[in-house]
Every structure is written in structure tokens, then in C-alpha cells.
N, C-alpha and C positions, 0 to 999 in steps of 0.2 A: 502431280499434286505438289503444292507449295509447302515449304517447311511449316508455315503458320498453321496449316490445316492439320498437320500431324501432331500439333501440341495438344495435350489433354486440356480439358476445361479448367480455366483458372480458378473458378470458385471451388471446384472439386479439389484442386491442389491445395488451396488455402485451408479447406475443411480438413483434409487429410493431415497436413503439416501441424495444425493446431491439435488435432486428436492424438497424433503421435507424440507431440511435445508434452501434453498433459496425461497421456495414457488413459484418457477418459473422454467419452463423447459429450457428456453433460457439461464438463468444464470448457471444452472446445466450443460448444454451443453458446455458453455464457460469454466467452471472449468475443465471438463473432456476431453476437446478437441474433442467433438463430435458435431453432428448436433442436432437441436431441434427435428427432426423426429426420430433420433436414441434414444434419451432419452424417447420420447413418446412410441416408440415401446418396449423398454426394460421395462418400467413401466407397460404397458399393458400385456406383457408376464408374469411379476411377479404377476399381479392381477389374470390372468388366472390360474397360478400355485397355488396360494393361495386360489382361489375361492371366492374372495371378493374384493370390490373396495377399493383402497387406496387413490384415489383422486376423487373429484367431478369436472366435466368438464362443462364449459360454454363457448363454442367457444375455444379461445386460453387461456382463464383464467381458472386457476385450484385452488382448495381449498382442503387441505388434510382432510380426514375423521378422525373420532375418532380412528378407528382401525389403520389407517395409521400413526397417530401421535404416538401412543404407539409403533408401530413397528419401526418407525424412531428413537425414543429415544433409543430403545434397540440396534439398529444397530450402532448408533453413539457411544455408550459406547463400543460395541464389536470391532468396527474398531479402537477405541483409545487403547483398550487392545492389539489388534494385533500389532499396531504401537509401543506400549511400549515394547512388547516382542521382536519385531524385532530390536528395538533400543538397547535393552539390549544385544542382540547377536552382533550387530555392535560394541558396546563399548568394546568387548573383542576379536574382530576379526582383520583381517589385516587392516581394515579401521578405527581402533580405534580412530585415531586422525583427522578424517574428521569433519569439521565444516560447517554446512549448515545455511546460513543467508538469510532471506527474508526481503527486504526493499522496500518501495514505490519507484517508478522509479526515480522521481526527486532527492530525497536524495541519492539514490544509485549511480546515474550517476554523480552528481555534487558535492557531499560532501564526501561520503564514499569511492567510488572506487579510487579517486586520492590519498587517504591516506592509502588504504589497503595494498599497497606494503610494508609500514613500519612494519605493523603487521607480514606479511609473512617473512620479513627479520629477525625479532626477533624470530619467531617460524617456522623455515623451516620444522619441522616435522608435522605441521598441514596442512592438505589439505583443502582449503577453497572453498566452492561453494556458490557464491553469486547469489541469485534469485531476479530479479526485478519484484515486483508485488504490485499492489495496493489493492489486494483482502485481506480481513480479513479471510484467510483460517485457518482451524484447524491445528495448527503447529505440534502437536504431531501426528495426523493422517497422515500428509503429510511428516513426517520425517524431519521437520525443527527444528533446535536447537535454533535459535535466530530470533526474529522478531523485526524490527525497525518500529514503528508505529507512525503516526501523528494523534493525537486525544485527548480525554479528560482523558485517563488513566484508563478507565473502561473496563478491559479485563478479564472477569470471567474465573477462572480455570488456569490462567497464573500468573507467578511471574513477577511483574512489577516494573521498576525503571525509574524515570524521567531522561531524558538526558539534555534537554534544551528547552527553548521557542524560539519564533521567532517573527519578526515584518514585517509589510507590508509598502512599500513606492513605489512611482512611479519612473520609470527609462525610459531612451530613449537613442538611439544611438547618439553619438556626431555629426553624419552626418545626422540625421533625419531633413528633410526639409532644407537641406543645412546648418545645424548648427543653424537655427533659432528656438531654443528651447523655450518652455514656461517659462516665468519669474516668474509668480505668479500662485498659484493654480487656480485662476479665469480664467486664460488664457486657461486652459484645455478645456473649452467649444468650443474653436476654433481648437482643435486638434483631431486627430484620437486616440481613446482610445481602446486598445486591450482588449479583454474579456477572462475571464477564469471562473472556478467554484467559484472563490472568488469574491464577489461583490465589486464594487467601493464605494457604498453608505456610509459605515462606515468611510472610509478615507475622503470622501467629508465632512462629518459632523465634523470630527476632524480638518479639514483644514478650516472650517468655510465658505464653499462655498455651494451654493444652485444649485445643478445640478441633473438631472435625471440619473438613472442607464443607462449606455450605452446599446444600442440594435443594432441588425443587425451585419453583418460580421461574422467572424469565431469565434466560441467558443472553446478555447483551453482547453482540459481536462488534458493535461500533461504540467506542468510548464516548462519543458525543451523546448517544442515546442513554448510556449509563449515567453520565453526568446530569443530563436533563431529568432523569428519574430521581436522582438524589436531590436536585434542586426542588423538585415537586414534593419532596418530603416522604418518598416511598421507602427510604431505608438508608443504611450506611453503605457507602461505596468505597472500594479500593481504587484509587485513581493515580494516573501519572501526573506528576507535578506540572510538566510543560503544558499539558492540554487542559489543566484545571485552574490555571492562574487567574483567568478572567473572572470566573465565578467567585473565587476566593477573594480577589481584590474588591469585587463589587459587593461582598457580604452575602452573596447568595448561598455560599457554602462555607463551612467552618472546618478547618483542619483539626482532627482529633489526636490528642496525645503528642508525644515528641519522638515517635519511632518512625523512621523511614528506612526503606531498604532499596539498594541500587537495583535498577532493571538489568537483567542479563543482556538485553538488546540496547543499541544506541542509534542515534540518528546519523545518517550518512548522506552526503552529496555525491551522486553518481552521474556519470555522463558517458555516452558512447565516444570512442576515440574520434569518430568522424565529426563530432560536435564540439569537442573539447576546446578547440582553438577559435571558435566563433567569438567575435567581439561581444555579442549580447550575452553569451554564456559566461565569459570572463567577467563582464560587468555585474551580472547577477550573482556569481560566486563571491566576488569581493564584497558586494553589498550584503549578502546573506551572512557571511562570516562576521562582518561588522555588527550586524543585528544580533547575532548569537552572542557575541562578546558583550554587547550592551545589555542584553537580557540577563546574562549570567552575573554581570556586575550588580544589576538591580536586585538580584536574589540574595546577595551576600549580606 
């Protein structure tokens, strides 16, 4: 029997590695665009092939075994090596100037995408692929050259450069409640406050008002949807400045009060070491830093 016939099914290996990394079959299914049942089936098939359990199961809750953890670490390194080898081939092939960028959806749609045409005009030889994702995926394994992340800057195994910070403040449509906008922060207790993953409480404290965290209604996980709801006049939203500047400049939203609080997270440029020296990555980094500097000058 040849060595290739002794290898486990590759789809099963990918399903297991994703499940092990997330410690969750549903998140692995989302990453690989499969169903929860498909991930479970693939992992069981791999366990049968290997003759040992890789996960302990308690209903829909799973916990990786010691054997599974060792195997997952090995697979993670192997997949990264495969991605790096493929990337090395791409860098000398017909798509040598392809640049793949992954950015969180709100920043990609509202800040980066409107400016990206300027980069393409300057570098027409670079083919840009922009992926909108909030997942902290393995950039090297997924063939991504550059990630733009919103966090604390702790991204092990990646080269990291800070881009800029951001601040929060409330906004509303000028047509909200027929133009009867709140005049003071205390007035917010009589208004509809739109909710997102970012809590209102820190802003309340900075504004010196005693109000409970809003509850009920829609919880917007995507800031673009939160901003759209505010533009439609559905309530007052707490937004990040960087992603709301378009609507404010266009008069679709009005900033309320003069109280802003810094975000605990910041924007970072991250890249796998295997991609850091690519000419297209260096060109994009230099252009992006210049765009950020220009944007910050305009806000002063």
C-alpha cells in the first residue's frame, strides 16, 4: 500500500483542525461553510480511521482529548507549512502581484473600500482581493496577505503595526423625532437608544449621567447596520468615529454633545511573516499609513 493511501481523508482533517481550534463544531462549520452535522460526521469518521477518540462529547458540548490536542497542534503547523509553500509558488507565478486583504466588515465597507480605488490607480499591476470578515482566521493558512484588525494588538505569530485609535460618541438622524433631538446627555433617558456589542455605560459615566444599560430591541452586531438604523431615524446610536464619518459629513447623522470616549481597541495592520516582504504588501502598507495620516489630519 502506498503512503498516500494511508493518509486520512483531507476534508476530515480540515474539519477536525477547525473544530479543535474553535473548541466548537458550529464555529468550525461556519468557517468551512459546512453544517454542524457535516463537521460532526467528518470528525467521527476521522476518529474511526485513527481508532481513538479526539473529542469527549456531552450532548452538543465537546471537549478535545489529550490525543486530539497533540494531533491538532501538528495539523495546524502542517497546514501553515502547506499554505506557506503554496504562497511561495504564487509569488513567482502569473498571480505574483495578487494582494489578499481581510478586514472587519464595518471598516472594510465604510473606510477602506471607498479609498481603495486610489491604491489601485497607483498600482494597476496589483490585483486586490478584499475579504470582509470579523473572524480572527489564520491568515497564512487561508492565503491572506494582510489583515486589518480591531483589538489590543496581541496577535501571536504575526507582524503587527498600529494604524490608529478610535472614539465613541452618540449620533442621530437630523430627522429623528421630527428634528427634536436630545439637548443634554440626561435627555437620552427619554429617547430610544440603539444597541450594539459596544455598551453605553462607559459613555454614560464619561458624560456624568446615571442611566442603566439599554435593554430590549435589536442588538446590532455589525456597526454598518447600526449606523443604517440611526440614519433611518430609528433612534440614537453610539458609534465609532472612523466608521461613521461618511454619514456625518453627508449630513445624514448629527453628532450629539461634545463627549467622546476612547475605544479600548485600536486598528492594526497585521501580516504573516511569509507575506511581510512581498512588494505588494509593502506598497499597500505604505499607502495605508499615508491614508491614515491624511485622515487624521482632516479630523483635527
